[in-house]
C-alpha positions as CSV (number, residue, x, y, z in Angstrom):
1,X,-33.5,4.2,-71.2
2,X,-32.7,0.5,-71.2
3,X,-29.2,1.3,-70.3
4,X,-30.4,3.4,-67.3
5,X,-32.8,0.7,-66.2
6,X,-30.0,-1.9,-66.4
7,X,-27.6,0.4,-64.4
8,X,-30.3,1.0,-61.8
9,X,-30.9,-2.7,-61.5
10,X,-27.1,-3.3,-61.0
11,X,-27.0,-0.6,-58.3
12,X,-30.1,-2.1,-56.6
13,X,-28.4,-5.5,-56.5
14,X,-25.2,-4.0,-55.1
15,X,-27.2,-2.1,-52.5
16,X,-29.1,-5.2,-51.5
17,X,-25.8,-7.2,-51.3
18,X,-24.1,-4.5,-49.2
19,X,-27.2,-4.3,-46.9
20,X,-27.1,-8.0,-46.4
21,X,-23.4,-7.8,-45.5
22,X,-24.1,-5.0,-43.0
23,X,-26.8,-7.1,-41.3
24,X,-24.5,-10.1,-41.1
25,X,-21.7,-7.9,-39.6
26,X,-24.2,-6.4,-37.1
27,X,-25.3,-9.9,-36.0
28,X,-21.7,-11.0,-35.6
29,X,-20.9,-7.8,-33.6
30,X,-23.9,-8.4,-31.3
31,X,-22.8,-12.0,-30.7
32,X,-19.2,-10.9,-29.9
33,X,-20.5,-8.3,-27.5
34,X,-22.6,-10.9,-25.7
35,X,-19.5,-13.2,-25.5
36,X,-17.4,-10.4,-24.2
37,X,-20.0,-9.5,-21.5
38,X,-20.2,-13.1,-20.4
39,X,-16.4,-13.4,-20.3
40,X,-16.2,-10.1,-18.3
41,X,-18.7,-11.4,-15.8
42,X,-16.8,-14.7,-15.4
43,X,-13.6,-12.7,-14.9
44,X,-15.2,-10.5,-12.3
45,X,-16.4,-13.5,-10.4
46,X,-13.0,-15.1,-10.5
47,X,-11.3,-11.9,-9.3
48,X,-13.9,-11.6,-6.5
49,X,-13.2,-15.1,-5.4
50,X,-9.5,-14.6,-5.7
51,X,-9.8,-11.4,-3.6
52,X,-11.8,-13.2,-0.9
53,X,-9.3,-16.0,-0.9
54,X,-6.4,-13.6,-0.6
55,X,-8.1,-11.7,2.3
56,X,-8.7,-15.0,4.1
57,X,-5.1,-16.0,3.6
58,X,-4.0,-12.7,4.9
59,X,-6.3,-13.0,7.9
60,X,-4.9,-16.5,8.7
61,X,-1.4,-15.2,8.3
62,X,-2.1,-12.3,10.6
63,X,-3.7,-14.6,13.2
64,X,-0.8,-17.0,13.0
65,X,1.6,-14.0,13.5
66,X,-0.3,-12.9,16.5
67,X,-0.3,-16.4,18.0
68,X,3.4,-16.6,17.4
69,X,3.9,-13.3,19.1
70,X,1.8,-14.4,22.2
71,X,3.9,-17.6,22.4
72,X,7.1,-15.5,22.4
73,X,5.7,-13.2,25.0
74,X,4.8,-16.2,27.2
75,X,8.2,-17.8,26.8
76,X,9.9,-14.5,27.6
77,X,7.8,-14.0,30.7
78,X,8.7,-17.6,31.9
79,X,12.4,-16.9,31.2
80,X,12.3,-13.6,33.1
81,X,10.5,-15.1,36.1
82,X,13.0,-18.0,36.2
83,X,15.9,-15.5,35.9
84,X,14.4,-13.4,38.7
85,X,13.9,-16.3,41.0
86,X,17.5,-17.5,40.5
87,X,18.8,-14.0,41.0
88,X,16.9,-13.6,44.3
89,X,18.1,-17.0,45.5
90,X,21.7,-16.2,44.5
91,X,21.6,-12.7,46.0
92,X,20.0,-14.0,49.3
93,X,22.7,-16.6,49.6
94,X,25.6,-14.3,48.9
95,X,24.8,-10.6,49.3
96,X,23.0,-8.0,51.4
97,X,19.4,-6.7,51.2
98,X,20.5,-3.5,49.4
99,X,22.0,-5.5,46.6
100,X,18.7,-7.5,46.3
101,X,16.7,-4.3,46.1
102,X,19.1,-3.0,43.3
103,X,18.6,-6.3,41.4
104,X,14.8,-6.1,41.8
105,X,14.9,-2.5,40.5
106,X,17.0,-3.5,37.5
107,X,14.6,-6.4,36.8
108,X,11.6,-4.1,37.0
109,X,13.3,-1.6,34.6
110,X,14.1,-4.5,32.2
111,X,10.6,-5.7,32.3
112,X,9.2,-2.2,31.7
113,X,11.5,-1.7,28.7
114,X,10.7,-5.1,27.3
115,X,6.9,-4.5,27.7
116,X,7.2,-1.1,25.9
117,X,9.1,-2.8,23.0
118,X,6.5,-5.6,22.8
119,X,3.6,-3.1,22.6
120,X,5.4,-1.0,19.9
121,X,6.2,-4.2,17.9
122,X,2.6,-5.4,18.2
123,X,1.2,-2.1,17.0
124,X,3.7,-2.0,14.1
125,X,2.7,-5.6,13.1
126,X,-1.0,-4.7,13.2
127,X,-0.4,-1.6,11.1
128,X,1.6,-3.6,8.6
129,X,-1.2,-6.2,8.4
130,X,-3.8,-3.4,7.8
131,X,-1.6,-1.9,5.0
132,X,-1.1,-5.3,3.4
133,X,-4.8,-6.0,3.4
134,X,-5.5,-2.6,1.9
135,X,-2.9,-3.2,-0.9
136,X,-4.5,-6.6,-1.7
137,X,-7.9,-4.9,-1.9
138,X,-6.5,-2.2,-4.2
139,X,-4.9,-4.5,-6.6
140,X,-7.9,-6.8,-7.0
């Protein structure tokens, strides 16, 4: 019987020791989970800030591109007007009215074609910008 009591005492000590180790591991796991949650929140905040920053950069870039496009349109309009004035002056000085009308018609056709190209290009640029913003949002 003494032997059984001694064996039971040893088993009880082992059980108590194992239980203490389990509690210690549980506490360590809880602490690691809290640390992980905190780091996850910090990472989400950083990603959110990064996403906002990228969207702002994209917006600025888009605005700058639009401003550049408007500047190019204005310069082109000025060049076409100057060219047309010179053509009219030259034609009046050297040719008949029929030739002038032909030149005017050619100028109008050229302006029409140019305008169509500018509208198409502007729409394509806007679509590309929308796609770029969407890709940024998807990746962040």
